[in-house]
N, C-alpha and C positions, 0 to 999 in steps of 0.2 A: 245225495247230498254233494255239495257245489264247495270247493275249496279255491283258493288261491295259490299258483305254482310259478315262481321264477326258471323258466326253462336254462338246465346247464350249459347242454349243447344239443342243437337243432339240426338236423337233415332235412331237407326238403325233397319227395319224391314226387317226379312229373316225368310222365310217359316213360316210366320205367328207369329215369336215371335218378342219380342222389345228388344231390347240391347242398354243401353245407350255406347254411345262413349267416350272415355275419353279427356279430352279439350286438348291434345297435338295432338291428331288423328283426330281435328276436321278441315276440310282445308277452307280457306278460299275461298268463291265461287263467281264462277261468276253466276248471275243469270238474268231472264228477268222478267220486267213487263212492263206495259202499261204506266202509268205515273208516277212520284214520289210522286204530289199530293196524288194519289190513296194509297199508300202504306203509307204516312204519316198519312192519316185519319183510317186507321184498324189497324196499327202495332204502340205500345207505343212509342211514344217521346224520344228517348234519349238511347234508350236500346240498340243500336249498338255501337261499337267502334267509328264509322265513321258513320256522319250524308250523306254520298252521298250513303249510302244503301239502297235497298230496292228490294224487290220483293217475290213473295210468288204467291201462287195458293191455294185458301180457297176453302178445299174439303167439304164433306157432312156432316164430322163430326166437323167440325171449327178450324180442324188443318190447321196448315200452312204447303205446300208441297210445295217443293223448288227441281228445277233442279240445278243438279251440275254439272259444265262444268269444272272438275279438270284436264283432261285430253286432253282441247285442243278442245273438242267437241263444236260444235255451238248448236247443238240441245238439250235441256231440254229433263228430265226423259229417256235417251238413257242410257243402261249399259254400265259402265264402272268400274275400276278397285276399283272404291271407290262407297261406299254404292248410290243406285241410287236414295232413296230414302229417306229425311231427316223429320222428324217431330222438329218443334221448338215450346217449351214450355215456353210461357212469366211467367206464375205460374206453377210450377209442384211439385209432391213430391216425395220425395227419401225415406221416411218411412210410409206414408199415413197416417201421423198425422199431421205433420208440413203444415201450407199451403204457406209457403216459398221456394221460387225456390233455388235451391241450388247457381247457378250463381248469384242473386239476391245479394249474402254479396258480391260481388265486381263489381258487374255492374248494377245501377236502374236509373231512369230517372234524370233527371236535374228537379227543380223546375223551371217553368216560373215566379211564382210569390211566396211571402210571405203572409202567409195569414192574415197577420198586415195591408199588403199593398190593398186587398180587401176590407178593411174596410173605407180605405179612398176616395173612388166614383172616383179615378183616371182612374180606369181598368172599359172599357163601359161593360154591359152588353150584351151576344151573343157571347163574347170571350171565346176561347179553354183555360182553363188553366191545370197545372199541378204542385201539392202541397205536402208537405212533411209535417205530424205532427202523431199526437198520435190518435187513435179510441176512440171515446168517448163511451157511451153506447145507443145501438140502441134500435129504436122503431117500430116495425112493424104493420103497419095499416093494411096490409091484406098480401097473400102468396107472391105475386107480386108488393108490395110497402112498402118500409122500408125507416126512417129517422136517420141521424147518424149524431152526432156532430164530429168535426174532430179540435183539438187543434194543434196550431200552435208551433214550435219548443221550442219557449220561455214559452211555456203555459202561455201565457199573451191572447191570442184572439183566438176565435172557430168561424167555420162558419159550419152551417146545408149544409150537404150532402143528396143527393135525390137520393135513389135508386129504379130503376122497372126492373123488367122484360119483357121482349117482344118476339116475334116468333122466331126472330132471333138466341135468346140464345139455342132454343131445339136441343137437340143432344150432346152436351160436357155442362160443367162446365160454366155457366154464372157468371159475373163478380160480380151479383145480387146473385149469390149462394156463391160465393166467400167470399161473405162481409159475409154474414150468418153464417161464419165457423169460420171467425175471432173475438178474443176475445176482449172485450175493452183494453185499455191502450196499443194494437199494436204499433206498427211505422210501417205507409203505405206510399204509394205515392197513390195519388187520381188523376186519368186524368178525366174533365170533363166541362161541358160548364156554364158559369158564367150566372146567371139569377137574376131577380129581385126579391124583394117576400114582402110581405106586412107583417111588424113588428107584434106580436103577444104581449097579454099581460105578457107571460112568460117570454119574451126575455128582460124587463125591471127588470126582477128578477135575471137575467143572466148577469153580468154587463161584461162579458168577449166577448160575444156571438156578432158578427155581425148583425146587425137586418134585414137588406134589402137586404142582398144579401144571393143568395145559390148559391150548385153547382148540376147541373144534371149529376150525375158519370155514365162515358161511361165505365172506367176500375179501378179497384182498384188491388194494389200490395202491399202482404205483407212483410215486410223487417225482421221482425223478430215475434216469437210468442209470445205472453205473456202467463206465464204457468197457470192453473188452481187452484193450490194449495197457489198463492198470491190473496189475496180478498183486494181490495181497494173502500172503502166508503168516503163517505167524515166527519164519525166519526172513521175512521180508526186512530191508533194510533201507527205509528212505533216507533221499539225500536232503540238504539243506534247499534246495529248489523247490522239493515236494514238502514244505514245512505244515503244510495243511494234512499230507497223510502221514507223517512224523506224528503230529499231535491225536491224528485218528487212531494210531498204530500203536501207539506207545502208552499205555498206562501211567508209567512214571511221571510222563511229562505233563499229563494232564491232571494228576494227583497233585504236582507242584502248583501249580495254576490255584486247583481249589488252597491249597494249603498259604498261598500270598494272597488268597483273598480273606482268609478266616484273619490272617495277620492282620493288613488294612483294620478289618474291622474292630481287633483290639487296639491296636496303637490306637486309632480315634478316641475307641473308650477310656483308654487311661490318659490321654490329652485332655478330653473334656473332663473327666474327673480332678482333673487338676487345675481347671478352668483355663487351660490354652485356647485359644480362637483359631480355629481354620481360615487361614485367609491365603487365596491363589495371587500370587504374584507375577508381573509381565513375562513372558515370553519373549518377546521382543525387544531387546535391550538394546544397547548403544557397546561398544568396542571398547574396554577399558584394560591395562595391563596387570590383572589380577596375580598371574602368576602361571596359567596354561593358555595356549594355543586357542583361538576361539573357530568357532563356524561364523561366517559373516551372511548375510542375508541383503544382496542387493535390493536397491526401489529403483522404481521408475525416474527419478530425480537424481540427474547426473552427480554423483561423486558422491550420492549419501547412502549410507548402507545402516540398517538393524545388526546387533550380533547376539546370538544366541548366549542366554546365561551359561556361564558354568558353574553357576550354582545362585541362589536367592541371597546369595551373602549383602550385596548392600541394597537389597528393597527391606530384609531384614532389618537392617539396622535404621534403615529411615522410618522402619513402622516404629521401632523401638524409640524412635524421636516425636514419633506422632501422637504418644500417649495410649498406645495399646502394649500393655503389660508381659503380655504371654502370647507369643504366635507360635505355628504350626500350620506345615503341610508336607503331603507324601508329593515332593516336586520333582519334574521333569529336568535333568541336567544335562551339557553337553559340553563335550570336550574334543578337539581335534588333536587327539596325542597319537604317538605311535603306540599300536595296538598290543597288548600281550594277552597271556593266558584270562586274567580276573579284569581284562579293563573293556567298556565299552564308550561308543563314541557319544552315544546316547544312553542314560543311565538313570535310576532313581535314587531319591534321597528324602529319608523323614527329615525334617528340617525343623530345629525349633530355634527360639531364644526368647530371653526371660531377661525384663528391665529391673533394674535396681539388685542385680543380682550377683554374682561371682561363680567362679568356675564350679563350688562345691555344691553350689546349688542344681545347676546344671546335672552335676554327676548325681547327685542324690535323685533326681526324676528320671534318668536314665536307666539306674541301677531296678527302680520300680518297674518301669516298663519291661526290663529286660528278666525278669523277675517272673513277672505275668506272664509273660509270652512262653517262657521255658515251662511253667506250671501248667498253663491253660493247652499250650499246643505239645508238648512235650512230656507232659506230665511229671516233671524234675521238680521238687521241692526242695531240691538240698542246696539250692545255691546261697552265697552269704548274704547277710544283709548287708554287709559292707566290703567292695571289691577290693582287692589286694592294690597298691601304688606300688610305683617303683620309677623311678629317674630315669631318663633317658642315657645318660651314663652308666648307670649301674645295670640297664639292659643290655646296651652295646658291650659294657665290658665281661658280663657273665654268660650272655649266649650270643654276642656279635651279631643282633639283630634289636631295630626297635618295634616290632612286633613277635616277642620271643615267643615259643610253644613250650613253656617251664614244665608240660609233662614229659618231655625227652630225658630230662638229665640231662648229662655230658656236657656239665658247665666248663665253660673258658677260665682259664686260669694263665696268668703272665708267669712264664717259666725261664725268661733268657739271665735270670739272678743264680740258676739252679745249674745250668749245663756250659761247659765248654764251648771257647770260642773258635775253635775249629770245627766244632760241629754246626756252630752257629754261621759261620764262612761258606761251609757246605749247602745247606739248605736258603742262603738268599745273599745277594749280592750287596745289598743296603749296607752301610753305615750304619752303626749302632741301633739296629731295627729294635722291636718290639717282638718278641717272640712267644705266641701263643700255644697251650695245648689243649685236649680235650680227650679223654678217656671214655670208650666206648665198647660197653659189654658185647661181644658177638654171640660168643660160645667158649663153650668151657674147654673143649678141645682145639689148640691153637692150628690144627691143620684145617679145619672147617673155616676158620676167622682169615686163615693164607686163602683158601679157596674162593669166601666173598671179595676179599681184595685184590684178587685175580679178576673176578668180574667186574667190579666196579672199575678199576683202574683202566679195562680195557673197553668201557663204555661211554658212550658220546655225551654222558653226564659231566664224566671226567676232566674231559678236556680243556673247561674252562681253567682250571684249579693246577692242570699240568702245564700249562703256557702264562703262567701268570708272570707279569715281569719283577714283580717283587720277590717271585720264588717256587720252585714246586713247595709242596708238603712234605715232610719227613714223615713215612709211617714205619711202625715199629708193632710186632705184635709179640706180647708175653708170650712165653714159651719157657717153662722151667727147666726142660730136656736140654738148653741151650746154654750158652756162658753168659753171664749176667743176665739172666732170664730172658734174653732174644735183646737186649738192649746196647750190645757191645760197643759202639760209635760215640754213644754217652761217655765213657771211660766208667772204672770199677766206682768209684768213689762219686759221678754224679748219678750212674744207674743206679746207684744204694738211695740216694734221696730223693731223685724221682718216684722209685717203686715206693719209697714210704710216702712221700708228699700226694701221691694221687691213687694208694692202697691198690695196688695194683694185682692181679690174680689170672691164672692160666687162661689163654683166650681173648685176654682185652685187647683192643686195638687202640694205638696211641699215634695220635695225630699232632705233629708241631706244624704250625706255620708263621713266618715271619711278615710283620707289616711295616712300614714307614713310622717313624716314633715320630706321630703326631696326634693331635686331639682328633676323637670321633667327629665324623660326619658324612653325611646320608642315613641311608636304611640298614645297612647290614657292612659285615666284613668278611674279608674272603673266608676265613676260618669258620665265621657263622652261617654262611653260606653252604661250605663243605661239610659243616656237622649235619643241615636239613639234608645235604643230599647222601650221604652216607647213609643218615637214619633210614629216608626213605627206602632207599635201594636194599638194606636188609630187611624192612618189613615187605618187601615185595618179593625178594626171594625167601623169606619163611624163615631168617635165622631170628629174628626177636620179633614178639608179638605187636600189633599196632596200637598204640596209644587210645585209652578211652578215657569218657567224660570231659567235663565242659571246665577248662582253666581260666577265668575272664580274671584280669587286670588292666589298669589305668598307668599310661606310662604318660610322665610329667616332666616338668622344666627342660621342654628341649632348647636347642639354641635360638633366639628370636631371627638370626639371621647365618646364612651360608654361603661358601664362598660359589659364586656363578660357575656354570658348566655349559657344557654345548649341546644340552640335551633339553633342559629345560631355559623357556624364554625368559621367564623369571618379570621383573618389572623395567627391564631395558636401561636401568640404570649405569652408571660410570663408577661407581664406587670399588666393583669386584666383587659387590654381594646384593645377594636376594634374599627377599624374605624367606624364610622356612617353611612357612603354609601360604600366608598372604599376609600384604601389607597392612591390615587393621588389624591382627593379634598386639595386647599388648603388652610391655614389659611386665615382669611377674611382681618383684619387689620395688620399692624407695630405691635402693642402691642399684638392682638395673638400669632404673631410668639416671640415675649420674653416670652410668659407664655408657649409655649413649653418646655423652660427649666426649668419654674418653678413648672406651677400647668397645666398640659396639660388637665385635666378634665375639666377645665374652657374656653378654646380656642373654638373661633367661626369656623365656616366653612365657605366658600364664597359659600355655595350650596343655591338651590332655588328648589324648587317644585311648580309646576304647580297643584292647585286644581280647580273642579269646583264642586258644590252639594254634597261635602264630598268622593268625589273622586279622588284620584291623578290621573292625566293623565299623569306625568313624574318628572324626576329630571334631575338637571345638575348642573355643578360648573364651576369655574375657577380652572382650574389644576394645580398642583406644575410643572415648567420649570425647575427650578434648580437642578439638579442630586444630591448636597449635602444637599440641602432639604431632597429630596425625601428618600435619603438613611438615612439621621440621623434619621427620622418620623420609618422610617421601622426598625433600627435597635435600638435607642436608646429610643422611644419613647411606641412604640408595644413592644419589646424584642423579635424581629423576629431572628428565629436560622440562622446560617451562610448558612443552605442548604436551607433554605425560602430565604434568602437573593440571594443567586445565581439564583434563580428562575427567577428573575428580572432584573437581569445583562443584558438582553438584552436594556431591557427599560431605566436602568441607562446610558448606552454605547450611547443612541439616544439622552436623555435629556443632555448630557454632550458635546454633539454636536454643540452648539450654537442653541439650540432648543429655540424656542420664547414664550412670553405667550401666553394662548390660552383657549378657554372657549368652553364648548359644553350641549349638552342636549341628552336626549333619551325622547322620547314619547310612553307611551306604547298605542301602533296602536289598537289592540283588545279592550282596554279598551276607547278608543277615538271613535270608532265603535260604540261601547254597548251604551256609553251615548248619544250620539246625535242623536241615535234612541233610547232611552228609552228602551234598553234591560237589564233584571237583570244580565242575565249570558254572559258573553263574548263568552260561548258556541255557544251561539245563532247568533255570527256572524264570526264564522269560519268554514269553509267548513269540516272540518274532525277533531272537536275536541277530545282530550284526556277524559278520562272518570276521576272521582276524585280520582280514583287508576291508575291514569298514563297508563291507558289501551286504545288501539285504537281498540274496541271491531267490528269492522268489517273486520277488515284485519288479526284482532288477534295477535296485536303486544302488548307487548313486547314478544318473545316467547324464547321456550327453544332450545338452541344450540346442537348438535349432538356431540358425541364422536370424528368423525372427526375435525370438527369445531374448537372444545376444545384443541385440540390435536395442529393445524394448528398455534393457535394463544397463545400457550403454557400457557392453563387456564387448570383448574381443579376445580370442586364443591368443597365446603368446607360448611359443616353445622353449 
C-alpha cells in the first residue's frame, strides 16, 4: 500500500558518511506500508503534516528507513537521482548536547488530552494518550524503571509517568534513555497508555497530582532544553530580573492573573447589561496640564511631541459631546510620578462616563458592579444595597484621612477644650493649635501596652511622627495602679474629664497630637497617619486581631481647589490654587458657583471617591459641560497663562457645541484586584510591573538612546 509522507528530518547516507539534507531538498515521498494502523502504532501521532502519511521499514538499529519514489519508480530502495536511503529521526541532536529535534521547533504532536482531563475519570484506562506539559523531578527505582511527574500547561495538575526499558530498546537510544537525559522543567510531549493506579499516601500531600491514574510511557519528546544554570526548587526566590521564572514558580502570581481575567469578563458583562459602549481612545495624546506629570513621546518632526494620556478624561468628555450616551473602557494610563508602594508609572483603569447624568447615577452603576464582583468572585452577598456616604470634612475630622478604614475604630476627637494650656505647650510650639486625640485598646494589661509602645517608638515607622515640626505626639497608657490612671500630666480635673470623655479602661493607649488650626487639606492629618501606623504595628506584633470584612463608603464634598505645593505640578496657574482632582470637575451647588466669584477656596466639588478598608478604589465627578464656566475657572480662578489655555482649546470648542451634562468615574483596576485578593502590593496582580524606580528589570527599560536615535528625534543629552 502506498502512502504520502512529508519527511520531518532526513539524513543522506553516502559512502559511509551521514549528511543532513536541507529542508528545501527533502522531497515529498511516496512510500509503502502494510497498514495505516501499524504505522500509527510505531510512529508518533501528529509528527507529520498530513495524517494520511505513513510508512517505514525498521532496521536493526531502530532507524526508520524509507524507500523514495520521486522519479516515478514503483520499487522502494531502488537507486534514483534522490538519496536512496533516508533516516527519520524523531528526536535527534544537532550539537550532541540538546535533546531537542531541530524540526520539533515547528512540528510536534498535538495533544489528545489535557492533563486536567485525565483526572475527571472521563477517559477510560487503557486508552492511548498524548499529553503536553513540563517534566518534573525523576525518581529512578532501577536502571530500567523510572517515575516522573508531568505538570500540565497551566501548571495546575500533574500526572505520574512510568518509564521502563525493554529488549526492543537495544541498539539505539530508547525513550527511557532519552527521558534520563532530560532535565526537570523541560517542556515535553509524552505518548503512552493511561492506566489505573492505587493512590499513595504521598499523593494526598501533593494536591495537584492526579492520584488514581498514571501513564505508561511509550515515547517522549523534548520541545526545549531547560538549562543547567537555572535551579528551581520550592525554596527558590527569583528576583524581578527573572519575572518569567517568578510567574512560573509562584502559583499565587498566576492565580492573580487568572482572577484578573475573570474580573475583566464580569466588568464587561455588567457594562454591556447597562448599555455602556466599549470604545478605545487614543494612546498618543497631547501635553495638557491636567494635574500630573506626563510621559512625552517625541516625534521626528522637530519640536513636536505626543504625550501619553494621564487618563482618557478629555476624550471621554468629547465622546459625551459626540452623542455617545454611555462609554467605558479598560484603559491604560500613564503618569510620571514619584513612585510609592501603591503606584505604577503605567496602570489600568476601568473608565466610564454617562451623558445627561449626575454623580448619583454613576455611583449607582458602580455599586451594582462592585456587588456583582464580590458575589461572583468572592462569594460575598452581604454588601449593602447603597454604600455609606461621608463628606471629606467628616472623614478628615473623625479618621484623619480622606480614605478612612472605618473598621479600625479609634476615631479622632478634638480635645484642646478639655486639657490645660501647659500640657498643650509641652506637645506643640504652635500658637493656639488644634489638639486631637485617639484611644487605641492594645491590651488589658498596661505592661503589655507599654511593651508595644516601646517597640513602636524604637522602630523606623515612628520617626516621621517624632520629627514632626508641629510637635511630637503625647503618648499615655491608662494604668489604674498609677496616680490619675497614668494621666498625671493632665492634672486632676482634666484627667477626670478625659477619662469620662474617652471611656478609658486599663491598657488603653491614649495619643494626643497637635496641628495648626486651619481648614483640612490634602489626604491625611498627622494623627490620621499615626492611627494607621499604630494599628498596623499592633496587628503585626499580635497585640490585636487584624480587621475583617469589607466596609465601602463614598467620600464626597471635596474642596474644588487646594493650595499649590512643591510636589504636584497642578495646572501651572499663578493663583496659588490648583484643582484638587482635575480642572474639569464641576462645582457642587449653585452656592458653590457663586463662591467662584468671591472665595474659590471655599467651593465644594461635585466629586466622589469610592473607598474600601482604607484604600481608594477610584474617583469621579460631574464634569463642567459649559465652555464659559470652564474657561472662567481656568483663566480667572486658576489664572492659567494664555499659552496654557490654548492647550485646552480643543476641549473648550467641544463644550461650546451643545455638550450635555455628564458625569463619570475611573476605578483603579490594579488596586481593585489587589483589594479583592488581599494583596499588599499592586505589583502582585500585574504581570510585568515596574520597580520602585520605574524600571522593568526583566527587559531593561527604560534604556539609553543611541546617538542615531537622538538625532532622528532632534534630542540631545543635557546634564
